[in-house]
C-alpha positions as CSV (number, residue, x, y, z in Angstrom):
1,M,-33.3,25.8,-14.3
2,D,-34.9,29.0,-13.1
3,V,-34.2,29.8,-9.4
4,P,-35.4,32.9,-7.6
5,T,-32.8,34.8,-5.7
6,S,-35.3,35.7,-3.0
7,R,-37.5,33.5,-0.9
8,G,-40.8,32.6,-2.6
9,T,-42.2,33.5,-6.0
10,G,-45.2,35.3,-7.3
11,S,-46.7,38.3,-5.5
12,A,-44.9,40.0,-2.7
13,G,-47.8,39.6,-0.2
14,P,-48.9,42.0,2.5
15,F,-46.2,44.4,3.8
16,R,-45.2,43.8,7.4
17,P,-42.9,46.6,8.6
18,W,-41.5,44.8,11.6
19,R,-40.7,41.7,9.7
20,A,-39.0,43.8,7.0
21,V,-37.0,45.7,9.6
22,R,-35.9,42.4,11.3
23,R,-34.8,41.0,7.9
24,A,-33.0,44.2,7.2
25,L,-31.1,44.1,10.5
26,G,-30.1,40.5,9.8
27,S,-28.6,41.4,6.4
28,L,-26.5,44.4,7.6
29,T,-22.8,44.4,6.7
30,T,-20.1,45.6,9.0
31,R,-20.5,49.1,7.6
32,G,-24.2,48.9,8.1
33,R,-23.8,47.8,11.7
34,S,-21.4,50.7,12.3
35,F,-24.0,53.1,11.0
36,V,-26.7,51.7,13.3
37,A,-24.4,51.9,16.3
38,A,-23.4,55.5,15.4
39,G,-27.0,56.5,14.9
40,I,-28.1,55.0,18.3
41,T,-25.2,56.7,20.0
42,A,-26.0,60.1,18.4
43,I,-29.7,59.8,19.4
44,A,-28.7,58.9,23.0
45,C,-26.3,61.8,23.3
46,A,-28.9,64.2,21.8
47,F,-31.4,63.3,24.6
48,I,-28.7,63.7,27.3
49,L,-27.4,67.0,25.9
50,G,-30.7,68.3,24.6
51,E,-29.3,68.9,21.1
52,R,-32.0,68.7,18.5
53,D,-29.6,68.9,15.6
54,L,-27.7,66.0,16.9
55,L,-31.0,64.1,17.2
56,R,-31.8,64.8,13.6
57,A,-28.4,63.6,12.5
58,G,-28.7,60.4,14.6
59,V,-32.1,59.5,13.1
60,L,-30.7,60.0,9.6
61,I,-27.7,57.8,10.3
62,L,-29.9,55.1,11.8
63,A,-32.6,55.2,9.1
64,L,-30.2,54.9,6.2
65,P,-29.1,51.3,6.7
66,L,-32.6,50.2,7.9
67,L,-34.2,51.7,4.8
68,S,-31.6,50.1,2.5
69,G,-32.2,46.8,4.1
70,V,-36.0,47.0,3.6
71,V,-35.5,48.0,0.0
72,V,-33.1,45.2,-0.8
73,S,-35.1,42.6,1.1
74,R,-38.3,43.6,-0.8
75,T,-36.5,43.3,-4.2
76,R,-37.8,40.4,-6.3
77,Y,-35.2,39.3,-8.9
78,R,-35.5,36.1,-10.9
79,L,-32.2,34.7,-12.1
80,S,-31.3,31.6,-13.9
81,C,-27.9,30.0,-13.8
82,T,-26.2,27.6,-16.3
83,R,-22.8,26.1,-15.6
84,R,-20.5,24.3,-18.0
85,A,-17.2,22.5,-17.0
86,E,-14.8,21.4,-19.7
87,P,-13.6,18.8,-19.4
88,S,-15.8,17.1,-16.7
89,R,-13.1,14.4,-16.2
90,L,-9.4,15.4,-16.1
91,P,-6.2,14.0,-14.6
92,V,-4.5,15.5,-11.6
93,G,-2.5,18.6,-12.4
94,H,-4.5,19.6,-15.5
95,E,-6.7,22.6,-15.8
96,A,-10.5,22.7,-16.4
97,Q,-12.4,25.7,-17.5
98,V,-15.8,26.5,-15.8
99,G,-18.2,28.9,-17.4
100,V,-21.2,30.3,-15.5
101,V,-24.0,32.1,-17.4
102,L,-26.2,34.2,-15.1
103,Q,-29.4,35.5,-16.8
104,N,-32.0,38.0,-15.5
105,I,-35.5,36.7,-16.4
106,S,-37.4,39.3,-14.4
107,R,-38.8,42.6,-15.7
108,L,-36.6,44.7,-13.5
109,P,-32.9,45.4,-13.9
110,T,-30.7,44.1,-11.2
111,G,-28.5,46.1,-8.9
112,I,-25.0,45.3,-7.8
113,L,-24.6,41.5,-7.6
114,L,-21.7,39.7,-5.8
115,V,-21.5,36.3,-7.3
116,E,-19.5,33.4,-5.9
117,D,-19.4,29.8,-7.3
118,Q,-18.7,27.5,-4.4
119,V,-15.6,25.4,-5.2
120,P,-13.8,22.9,-2.9
121,Y,-10.5,24.3,-1.6
122,T,-8.6,21.4,-3.2
123,L,-9.6,22.7,-6.7
124,G,-8.2,26.1,-6.2
125,D,-9.2,29.6,-5.1
126,R,-12.7,30.9,-4.7
127,A,-14.5,32.1,-7.9
128,R,-15.9,35.5,-7.0
129,F,-17.3,38.1,-9.4
130,V,-18.9,41.5,-9.2
131,V,-21.8,42.2,-11.6
132,D,-22.9,45.8,-11.8
133,R,-26.2,45.6,-13.6
134,I,-28.1,43.0,-15.7
135,E,-30.9,44.4,-17.8
136,P,-34.2,42.6,-18.1
137,G,-33.7,39.5,-20.3
138,G,-29.9,40.0,-20.4
139,G,-27.2,37.8,-19.1
140,R,-23.5,37.8,-18.0
141,E,-21.0,35.1,-18.5
142,M,-18.2,34.4,-16.0
143,V,-15.3,32.1,-16.7
144,Y,-12.7,30.8,-14.3
145,R,-10.2,28.0,-14.2
146,I,-9.5,25.3,-11.7
147,R,-6.4,23.1,-11.3
148,P,-6.9,20.1,-9.0
149,D,-4.0,18.6,-7.1
150,I,-5.8,15.7,-5.5
151,R,-7.8,13.0,-7.3
152,G,-11.5,12.5,-6.4
153,R,-15.0,13.4,-7.3
154,Y,-16.0,16.9,-6.5
155,Q,-19.2,19.1,-6.6
156,V,-18.7,22.5,-8.2
157,G,-21.4,24.9,-7.1
158,P,-24.1,25.8,-6.2
159,L,-23.8,29.5,-7.2
160,L,-24.2,32.0,-4.4
161,V,-25.6,35.5,-5.3
162,R,-25.4,38.4,-2.9
163,L,-27.6,41.4,-3.4
164,A,-26.1,44.7,-2.1
165,D,-27.2,48.3,-1.9
166,P,-25.2,51.1,-3.5
167,F,-23.8,52.2,-0.1
168,G,-22.6,48.7,0.9
169,L,-24.7,48.7,4.0
170,V,-26.8,45.7,3.3
171,E,-26.1,42.3,1.7
172,L,-28.5,39.5,1.1
173,A,-27.4,36.0,0.1
174,R,-29.4,33.7,-2.2
175,S,-28.2,30.3,-3.4
176,F,-29.1,28.2,-6.4
177,T,-29.6,24.5,-6.0
178,T,-27.8,23.1,-9.1
179,S,-24.2,21.9,-9.1
180,N,-21.9,20.0,-11.5
181,R,-19.8,17.0,-10.8
182,L,-16.1,17.1,-11.6
183,T,-14.1,13.9,-11.7
184,V,-10.3,14.2,-11.1
185,T,-8.5,11.0,-12.2
186,P,-5.1,9.8,-11.2
187,P,-2.1,11.0,-13.3
188,I,-1.7,9.0,-16.5
189,V,1.7,8.4,-18.0
190,P,1.8,7.5,-21.7
191,L,3.2,4.0,-22.3
192,P,5.0,2.8,-25.4
193,H,2.8,1.0,-27.9
194,G,3.2,-2.7,-27.9
195,R,1.5,-6.0,-27.4
196,L,2.5,-8.4,-24.7
197,T,2.7,-12.0,-25.9
198,G,-0.5,-13.9,-25.0
199,S,-2.7,-10.9,-24.7
200,W,-4.6,-11.9,-27.8
201,T,-5.0,-15.6,-27.3
202,G,-8.0,-17.1,-29.0
203,G,-9.1,-14.0,-30.9
204,G,-8.3,-10.8,-32.6
205,E,-5.6,-10.5,-35.1
206,S,-3.8,-13.7,-34.2
207,R,-6.9,-15.8,-34.9
208,A,-7.8,-13.9,-38.0
209,R,-4.2,-14.3,-39.3
210,T,-4.1,-18.0,-38.5
211,I,-7.4,-18.8,-40.3
212,S,-6.6,-16.6,-43.2
213,T,-3.6,-18.8,-44.0
214,A,-5.7,-21.9,-43.9
215,G,-7.4,-23.4,-46.9
216,E,-11.1,-23.6,-47.6
217,D,-11.3,-27.1,-46.0
218,D,-9.6,-25.9,-42.8
219,V,-12.3,-23.4,-42.0
220,A,-14.1,-24.3,-38.7
221,P,-17.8,-23.4,-39.2
222,R,-20.4,-23.2,-36.6
223,E,-24.2,-23.3,-36.5
224,Y,-26.1,-20.4,-37.8
225,R,-27.4,-18.1,-35.1
226,H,-30.2,-15.5,-35.4
227,G,-28.7,-12.2,-36.5
228,D,-25.7,-13.7,-38.4
229,D,-24.9,-12.2,-41.7
230,L,-26.0,-14.5,-44.5
231,R,-22.9,-13.6,-46.5
232,R,-21.0,-15.6,-43.9
233,V,-22.8,-18.9,-44.7
234,H,-20.4,-21.7,-45.5
235,W,-22.3,-23.6,-48.2
236,R,-20.1,-26.6,-48.3
237,S,-20.5,-27.3,-44.6
238,T,-24.2,-26.5,-44.9
239,A,-24.7,-29.1,-47.6
240,R,-22.8,-31.7,-45.6
241,R,-24.5,-31.0,-42.3
242,G,-28.0,-30.3,-43.6
243,E,-28.3,-27.1,-41.6
244,L,-27.0,-23.5,-42.1
245,M,-23.3,-23.2,-41.0
246,V,-21.4,-19.9,-40.9
247,R,-17.7,-19.1,-41.2
248,R,-15.8,-18.4,-38.0
249,E,-12.9,-16.6,-39.7
250,E,-15.2,-13.6,-40.3
251,Q,-16.4,-13.4,-36.8
252,Q,-15.1,-10.5,-34.7
253,W,-13.2,-11.6,-31.7
254,Q,-12.2,-9.5,-28.8
255,S,-9.2,-10.3,-26.6
256,R,-9.8,-10.3,-22.9
257,G,-7.6,-9.6,-19.9
258,T,-7.7,-8.6,-16.2
259,L,-6.2,-5.6,-14.4
260,F,-5.6,-6.3,-10.7
261,L,-4.9,-3.6,-8.1
262,D,-3.7,-4.3,-4.5
263,T,-5.5,-1.7,-2.3
264,R,-4.6,-3.2,1.1
265,R,-3.6,-0.6,3.6
266,I,-0.8,-2.8,5.0
267,A,0.8,-3.1,1.6
268,H,1.3,0.6,1.1
269,W,3.1,3.4,3.0
270,G,3.5,7.1,2.9
271,E,1.1,10.0,2.6
272,G,0.0,12.3,-0.1
273,A,0.7,12.2,-3.8
274,S,4.1,10.5,-3.3
275,S,2.7,7.6,-1.3
276,S,3.0,4.1,-2.7
277,F,-0.8,3.7,-2.9
278,E,-1.2,6.9,-5.1
279,Q,1.7,5.7,-7.3
280,A,0.0,2.3,-7.6
281,V,-3.3,3.8,-8.6
282,S,-1.5,5.9,-11.2
283,V,0.3,2.8,-12.6
284,A,-3.0,0.9,-12.8
285,A,-4.7,3.8,-14.6
286,S,-1.9,4.1,-17.1
287,I,-1.8,0.4,-17.9
288,G,-5.6,0.1,-18.0
289,V,-5.9,3.1,-20.4
290,Q,-3.1,1.8,-22.6
291,L,-4.4,-1.8,-22.9
292,G,-8.0,-0.6,-23.4
293,R,-7.0,1.6,-26.3
294,E,-5.2,-1.3,-27.8
295,G,-8.4,-3.2,-28.0
296,L,-8.4,-5.5,-25.0
297,G,-11.6,-6.1,-23.1
298,L,-10.4,-5.8,-19.5
299,R,-11.9,-6.7,-16.1
300,Y,-10.9,-4.6,-13.1
301,V,-10.3,-6.6,-9.9
302,T,-9.0,-5.5,-6.5
303,D,-8.0,-7.5,-3.5
304,E,-11.6,-7.3,-2.4
305,G,-12.9,-9.0,-5.5
306,E,-14.1,-8.1,-9.0
307,T,-15.2,-4.5,-9.5
308,F,-16.6,-4.5,-13.0
309,S,-16.4,-6.5,-16.2
310,P,-15.5,-5.3,-19.7
311,T,-17.7,-2.7,-21.2
312,T,-17.7,-0.5,-24.2
313,A,-16.7,2.5,-22.0
314,F,-14.1,0.6,-19.9
315,E,-11.6,3.6,-19.9
316,G,-14.2,6.0,-18.4
317,A,-15.4,3.4,-15.9
318,L,-11.9,2.5,-14.8
319,L,-10.9,6.2,-14.3
320,D,-14.1,6.9,-12.5
321,S,-13.4,4.0,-10.1
322,L,-9.8,4.9,-9.6
323,A,-10.6,8.5,-9.0
324,V,-12.3,7.5,-5.7
325,A,-10.2,4.4,-4.9
326,R,-9.3,4.1,-1.2
327,T,-7.2,1.7,0.8
328,S,-8.9,-1.3,2.1
329,T,-8.6,-2.9,5.6
330,G,-8.1,-6.4,4.2
331,R,-5.0,-8.4,5.0
332,S,-5.0,-11.1,2.3
333,L,-5.0,-11.2,-1.4
334,R,-6.9,-14.5,-1.7
335,T,-10.3,-13.1,-2.5
336,G,-9.0,-11.0,-5.4
337,L,-6.7,-13.8,-6.6
338,A,-9.6,-16.1,-6.8
339,A,-10.9,-13.9,-9.7
340,L,-7.5,-14.2,-11.4
341,R,-7.7,-18.0,-11.3
342,T,-11.1,-17.7,-12.9
343,T,-9.5,-15.6,-15.5
344,A,-7.0,-18.3,-16.3
345,R,-9.6,-21.0,-16.6
346,D,-11.7,-18.8,-18.9
347,G,-8.8,-18.4,-21.3
348,D,-8.1,-14.7,-20.8
349,G,-4.8,-14.0,-22.4
350,L,-3.3,-11.3,-20.1
351,V,-3.3,-10.6,-16.4
352,V,-1.6,-7.5,-15.1
353,G,-1.3,-7.1,-11.3
354,V,-0.2,-4.0,-9.6
355,F,1.1,-4.8,-6.1
356,G,2.5,-3.0,-3.1
357,R,4.6,-4.7,-0.4
358,L,4.2,-8.5,-0.6
359,T,4.8,-10.8,2.3
360,A,6.2,-14.3,1.7
361,E,2.7,-15.7,2.0
362,D,1.4,-13.1,-0.5
363,V,4.1,-14.0,-2.9
364,Q,3.2,-17.7,-2.8
365,D,-0.5,-16.9,-3.2
366,V,0.2,-14.7,-6.3
367,A,2.5,-17.4,-7.8
368,R,-0.1,-20.1,-7.4
369,S,-2.8,-17.9,-9.1
370,R,-1.2,-18.3,-12.5
371,Q,-2.8,-21.2,-14.4
372,G,-2.7,-22.5,-17.9
373,T,-0.9,-20.4,-20.6
374,A,-2.1,-17.0,-19.5
375,T,0.5,-14.2,-19.7
376,C,0.8,-12.7,-16.2
377,V,2.7,-9.5,-15.5
378,A,3.3,-8.4,-11.9
379,V,4.2,-4.7,-11.3
380,L,5.8,-4.2,-7.9
381,V,5.5,-0.5,-6.9
382,G,7.9,1.1,-4.5
383,D,8.8,-2.0,-2.5
384,E,12.2,-2.3,-0.8
385,E,14.9,-3.5,-3.1
386,H,15.8,-6.7,-1.4
387,A,12.2,-7.6,-0.7
388,A,11.2,-6.9,-4.3
389,A,14.1,-9.0,-5.5
390,R,13.0,-12.0,-3.4
391,A,9.4,-11.6,-4.6
392,A,10.5,-11.2,-8.2
393,S,12.5,-14.4,-8.2
394,V,9.6,-16.4,-6.8
395,L,7.1,-15.0,-9.2
396,R,9.4,-15.4,-12.2
397,A,9.9,-19.1,-11.3
398,A,6.1,-19.5,-11.4
399,G,5.9,-18.0,-14.9
400,W,5.1,-14.3,-14.0
401,R,6.9,-11.4,-15.7
402,V,7.9,-9.0,-13.1
403,L,8.4,-5.2,-13.4
404,T,9.8,-3.2,-10.4
405,V,9.1,0.5,-10.4
406,D,9.7,3.2,-7.9
407,S,6.9,5.4,-9.1
408,A,4.5,5.9,-12.0
409,A,7.2,8.0,-13.8
410,S,9.5,5.0,-14.2
411,L,6.7,2.8,-15.6
412,P,7.2,3.6,-19.4
413,A,10.8,2.4,-19.4
414,A,9.9,-0.8,-17.5
415,W,6.9,-1.3,-19.8
416,A,9.0,-1.0,-22.9
417,G,11.4,-3.6,-21.5
418,A,8.4,-6.0,-20.9
419,D,7.3,-5.5,-24.5
420,Q,10.8,-6.2,-25.8
421,A,11.0,-9.3,-23.6
422,S,7.6,-10.4,-24.9
423,E,8.8,-10.0,-28.5
424,N,12.0,-11.9,-27.9
425,S,9.9,-14.7,-26.3
426,R,7.7,-14.8,-29.3
427,L,10.6,-15.0,-31.7
428,R,12.2,-17.8,-29.6
429,A,9.0,-19.7,-29.7
430,A,8.7,-19.3,-33.4
431,R,12.3,-20.5,-33.9
432,D,11.7,-23.4,-31.6
433,R,8.8,-24.5,-33.7
434,A,10.8,-24.1,-36.9
435,G,13.7,-26.0,-35.3
436,A,11.3,-28.9,-34.5
437,R,10.7,-29.6,-38.2
438,P,13.2,-32.2,-39.7
439,T,15.8,-30.8,-42.0
440,A,18.3,-32.5,-44.3
441,P,21.8,-32.8,-42.6
442,A,24.5,-30.6,-44.2
443,N,28.0,-32.0,-44.9
444,G,27.1,-35.3,-43.2
445,S,26.2,-33.7,-39.8
446,A,22.8,-32.8,-38.3
447,A,22.1,-29.1,-38.0
448,D,19.5,-27.2,-36.1
449,A,17.1,-25.5,-38.5
450,N,17.4,-22.1,-36.7
451,G,21.2,-22.4,-36.5
452,A,21.6,-23.6,-40.0
453,G,19.5,-20.8,-41.4
454,T,21.5,-18.3,-39.4
455,D,24.9,-19.7,-40.4
456,E,23.9,-20.1,-44.0
457,A,23.0,-16.5,-44.2
458,G,26.2,-15.4,-42.5
459,R,28.7,-18.0,-43.8
460,G,27.8,-18.5,-47.4
461,G,25.7,-21.6,-47.0
462,Q,27.9,-23.7,-44.7
463,G,25.8,-26.1,-42.7
464,V,27.3,-25.4,-39.3
465,Q,25.1,-25.9,-36.3
466,G,24.3,-22.6,-34.5
467,E,22.8,-21.7,-31.1
468,T,19.3,-20.4,-30.9
469,P,19.3,-17.0,-29.2
């Protein structure tokens, strides 16, 4: 965008000396004001003492800043500014590079330009540059780095250009109107790759694997819908039903889940980056990014209700939302937990809740929010040890898996433990299903299928009953 560095465009218009002088006086620097004061003093002394040479010197000293101001104020430069920030979204503590290209699109070369890109103080020091001269049609590129320490959404710019005379007596400021938005997200800690049991219920790999092991007669077809691939037509079911039927096993399914964040002010304490709320926001961001990259379609819910549903750009939407997340004035979790109960009824396979301090009433509300077979994980952030232990025992009794972390830095170890517990639970369930099948008794005694299989592998085929781990 082309922005003139002086007021107005086109012809300069009629010259009005007094207006030019008034504008020049308003643009004087400290040095320029000193010259004006010295000139007036010299002229006054010349009249008192009757010294003509002193009068000439005073007039010269006074005229120099005024003439410089008139010349600078009458200068008509046209400059264009282009700004680029890479990346435009970054976590706290990371660096972004901002490049500003200033081009002279007028027919005159510029003089000395003092350029300052207006940057919020939380992003770092001021970006100031001195540009000596830009030829007509030429340009200059200025690059600086910013390192934010506080999450949020910031405006970088607009660019402020100051025109100065060679003596430093006059300085005129002109500002562009364009600015760039920079989003600073919470810190994200990498989590170990894994899949919590139940997070893929009703779809994804588990469904594809289940149907792929079934025979042709076990395929569950459905009616043809507009847009379905004709290669998915199940001809046997079509002949039997008299209408086009398509295979379900080739349909792409996406697992769903919900990420819950407790933003109540009464549930958190502390100030700054070490506060429990900032740690909870970082934990929610880390978990949401990890699950989103593993293919889950997540909803983001807070204690105030649902924020947004799954989208193709969930990671960006989540980080943008958490970048500006603030504590709420609510005192109850029931509004947000109502969305979790909807999740369970809809068959979402995974619910991850990030909580602060929970009262006894809050714990009961959270425990009752789990319904059906949904896998529910509660992450308790920074709560007192005895209070967290009481809450964890109640939630575990209600079927929740509980992770207690002091900060976001301790989340990877706790998350790895949750994945391992999930894998052990899956193996136990598989062994229980295998043990439910009738097996022939060995040596005249009944043996558990899991135990028999284990003991036969370790004891040379003796049919001794074992204990399922």
